[in-house]
N, CA and C of each residue as an Amber inpcrd file, in Angstrom:
protein
   198
 -11.5310000  13.1690000   0.7630000 -10.4080000  13.4840000   1.5280000
  -9.4590000  14.5390000   1.2940000  -9.0550000  14.7220000   2.5720000
  -8.7190000  16.4080000   2.0440000  -7.0870000  16.6200000   1.7890000
  -6.3520000  15.4720000   2.2500000  -4.9070000  16.0610000   1.5300000
  -4.4060000  14.7640000   0.8750000  -5.0020000  14.5890000  -0.1900000
  -4.6610000  13.7560000  -1.2570000  -3.3700000  14.2220000  -2.2760000
  -2.3600000  14.4020000  -1.2000000  -1.0100000  15.0980000  -1.9320000
  -0.5250000  14.5400000  -2.8260000   0.4730000  14.6570000  -3.7780000
   0.9680000  14.2270000  -4.4020000   1.8110000  12.8840000  -4.1380000
   2.2530000  12.9020000  -2.7810000   2.9800000  11.8760000  -2.0840000
   2.0580000  10.7300000  -1.6140000   0.3200000  11.1210000  -1.2990000
  -0.1310000  10.0790000  -0.9560000  -0.7600000   9.4260000  -2.1270000
  -0.9770000  10.0800000  -3.5650000  -1.2970000   9.3750000  -4.5830000
  -0.0640000   8.3820000  -4.9690000   0.8410000   9.2190000  -4.9420000
   2.2570000   8.4190000  -5.3090000   2.3790000   6.8440000  -4.5610000
   1.8290000   6.7810000  -3.1440000   1.8760000   5.8010000  -2.1700000
   0.6730000   4.9090000  -2.6560000  -0.6750000   5.7580000  -3.2750000
  -1.3630000   4.6880000  -3.6360000  -1.0190000   3.7820000  -4.9110000
  -0.2670000   4.6880000  -5.7010000  -0.1080000   3.8740000  -7.0850000
   0.9740000   2.7690000  -6.6240000   2.0050000   3.1480000  -5.6530000
   3.0460000   1.7940000  -5.5310000   2.4300000   0.8400000  -4.7260000
   1.4410000   1.3270000  -3.7700000   0.3030000   0.0920000  -3.5840000
  -0.1330000  -1.0010000  -4.1150000  -0.8570000  -0.2390000  -5.2720000
  -1.4100000  -1.1750000  -6.3580000  -0.6240000  -1.8790000  -7.2820000
   0.9880000  -1.6790000  -7.2960000   1.4050000  -2.1120000  -8.4080000
   2.4320000  -3.4220000  -7.3290000   2.2040000  -3.0930000  -6.0700000
   2.6360000  -4.0370000  -5.4280000   1.8400000  -5.0060000  -5.0870000
   0.1680000  -4.5060000  -5.2360000  -0.5310000  -5.4890000  -4.9490000
  -1.0660000  -6.1340000  -6.4900000  -0.4930000  -6.0560000  -7.4630000
  -0.2450000  -6.4570000  -8.9270000   0.7890000  -7.7170000  -8.8630000
   1.7460000  -7.2440000  -7.9990000   3.2210000  -7.9330000  -7.7590000
   2.7200000  -9.2460000  -7.3110000   2.1520000  -9.2610000  -6.1670000
   1.7370000 -10.3230000  -5.3420000   0.6130000 -11.2990000  -6.0790000
  -0.1640000 -10.5530000  -6.5960000  -1.6220000 -11.3000000  -7.0560000
  -1.2290000 -11.7480000  -8.8810000   0.2290000 -11.6920000  -9.1320000
   0.3500000 -12.4690000 -10.1800000   0.4570000 -13.9740000 -10.4410000
  -0.1300000 -14.6970000 -11.1910000   0.1690000 -15.9580000 -11.1540000
   1.5800000 -16.6500000 -10.6450000   1.2580000 -17.8270000 -10.3930000
   2.4390000 -18.6550000 -10.0600000   3.2860000 -19.3730000 -11.3560000
   4.4930000 -18.9230000 -11.7090000   4.9570000 -19.5860000 -12.9730000
   4.7800000 -21.1740000 -13.1190000   4.7070000 -21.8020000 -12.3440000
   4.6900000 -23.5340000 -11.6380000   3.9370000 -23.4580000 -10.9810000
   2.3990000 -24.0740000 -11.1460000   1.9040000 -24.4980000 -10.1590000
   2.0740000 -25.5480000  -9.4260000   1.9130000 -25.1050000  -8.0650000
   2.0460000 -26.1020000  -6.8250000   3.1980000 -25.9230000  -5.8880000
   3.9220000 -24.6890000  -6.7980000   5.2250000 -24.5270000  -6.1290000
   5.0240000 -23.5330000  -5.1310000   6.1490000 -23.1650000  -4.3110000
   5.6730000 -22.2350000  -2.8830000   5.8600000 -21.0190000  -3.3850000
   6.0400000 -19.9630000  -2.6480000   5.7310000 -18.5300000  -2.8360000
   6.8460000 -17.8910000  -3.2900000   6.9650000 -17.3190000  -4.5920000
   8.1640000 -16.7860000  -5.2400000   8.8890000 -15.4720000  -4.2840000
  10.1640000 -15.3180000  -4.4260000  10.5550000 -14.6420000  -3.7010000
  10.0690000 -13.1330000  -4.0340000  10.1350000 -12.9290000  -5.2410000
   9.5530000 -11.3550000  -5.1530000   8.2190000 -11.0270000  -4.9200000
   7.2730000 -11.6640000  -5.0940000   6.1020000 -11.7100000  -4.3580000
   5.6430000 -11.6590000  -2.7310000   7.1390000 -12.3520000  -2.1740000
   7.3990000 -12.4540000  -0.5700000   7.7580000 -10.8850000  -0.4970000
   8.8280000 -10.4800000  -1.0910000   9.4150000  -9.1090000  -0.9230000
   8.3630000  -8.1300000  -1.1820000   7.5740000  -8.0430000  -2.2100000
   6.4870000  -7.1040000  -2.6670000   5.3670000  -7.1690000  -1.0630000
   5.5150000  -8.2950000  -0.9100000   4.0180000  -8.4180000   0.2080000
   4.8650000  -7.7460000   1.2880000   5.9180000  -7.6330000   1.7950000
   6.7110000  -6.8610000   2.9760000   6.5560000  -5.3260000   2.5500000
   6.9980000  -4.9370000   1.3540000   6.4530000  -3.6120000   0.8750000
   5.3390000  -2.8590000   1.0470000   4.4190000  -4.1800000   0.7340000
   2.9120000  -3.6750000   0.3540000   2.6810000  -3.1220000   2.2260000
   2.8900000  -3.7740000   3.1300000   2.8670000  -3.8590000   4.4150000
   2.9260000  -2.5910000   4.9410000   4.6120000  -1.7230000   4.6280000
   4.9060000  -0.8930000   5.0470000   4.5110000   0.3340000   4.3500000
   3.8720000   0.1830000   3.3130000   3.4520000   1.0880000   2.6380000
   1.9970000   1.6380000   2.8020000   1.0460000   0.5070000   2.9570000
  -0.2000000   0.3980000   3.5780000  -0.0420000   1.2420000   4.9210000
   1.0880000   1.0590000   5.4700000   0.9800000   1.4690000   6.9170000
   1.1790000   2.8910000   7.0340000   1.6420000   3.5110000   5.8170000
   2.3210000   4.4910000   5.9620000   1.0930000   5.4040000   5.1060000
   0.4070000   5.0530000   4.3940000  -1.1730000   5.7600000   4.1410000
  -1.9840000   5.7240000   5.2490000  -1.6710000   4.6370000   6.0020000
  -3.1550000   4.6480000   7.1150000  -2.5570000   5.7940000   8.1130000
  -1.0790000   5.9020000   8.5110000  -0.7990000   7.2110000   9.0160000
  -1.1510000   8.1680000   8.9140000  -1.1780000   8.5730000   7.4680000
  -1.4670000  10.2380000   6.9690000  -2.6000000  10.4070000   6.9210000
  -3.3460000   9.4420000   6.6740000  -4.9470000   9.1740000   6.4840000
  -5.7630000   9.4290000   7.9010000  -4.9000000   8.5320000   9.1540000
  -5.2680000   9.5130000  10.4400000  -5.1000000  10.5650000  11.2170000
  -3.9950000  11.0300000  10.5290000  -3.4970000  12.2940000  10.6850000
  -4.3210000  13.6720000   9.8750000  -5.0090000  13.1110000   9.1170000
  -5.6920000  13.9760000   8.3710000  -7.2140000  14.0230000   8.8790000
  -7.8310000  12.6810000   9.4550000  -8.7200000  12.6980000  10.1850000
  -8.9270000  13.4780000  11.4730000  -7.7180000  13.4840000  12.2330000
  -7.6020000  14.1930000  13.3190000  -7.5340000  15.4110000  13.1630000
  -7.0110000  15.9070000  12.1300000  -7.1520000  17.5170000  12.0010000
  -8.2660000  17.8630000  11.5600000  -9.0860000  17.1720000  10.8880000
 -10.2590000  17.5900000  10.2090000 -11.2890000  17.4110000  11.4040000
 -11.3490000  16.1640000  12.2210000 -12.5060000  16.4550000  13.1320000
 -11.8270000  17.3520000  14.7100000 -10.7960000  17.7370000  14.5960000
 -10.3670000  18.8530000  15.6760000 -10.7250000  19.9200000  15.4360000
 -10.9920000  20.6330000  14.1960000 -11.7200000  21.7750000  13.9060000
 -12.9750000  21.7540000  14.1280000 -13.9820000  20.7110000  14.4250000
 -14.9710000  21.0240000  14.4840000 -15.6140000  21.2740000  15.9200000
């Protein structure tokens, strides 16, 4: 990967922490989804889209040089 810049690495770390938040087991089995995990899921989608956007721009730059 070409531009694994600090900001991109921070996004990957944030993605990992949000994933941990989402996958944490429920306190009471059989209950509905926790508000914190629902918010983390929304943030997860946002961070994932940001990462994909950066990676796509890098790929466009790399393959335009060929």
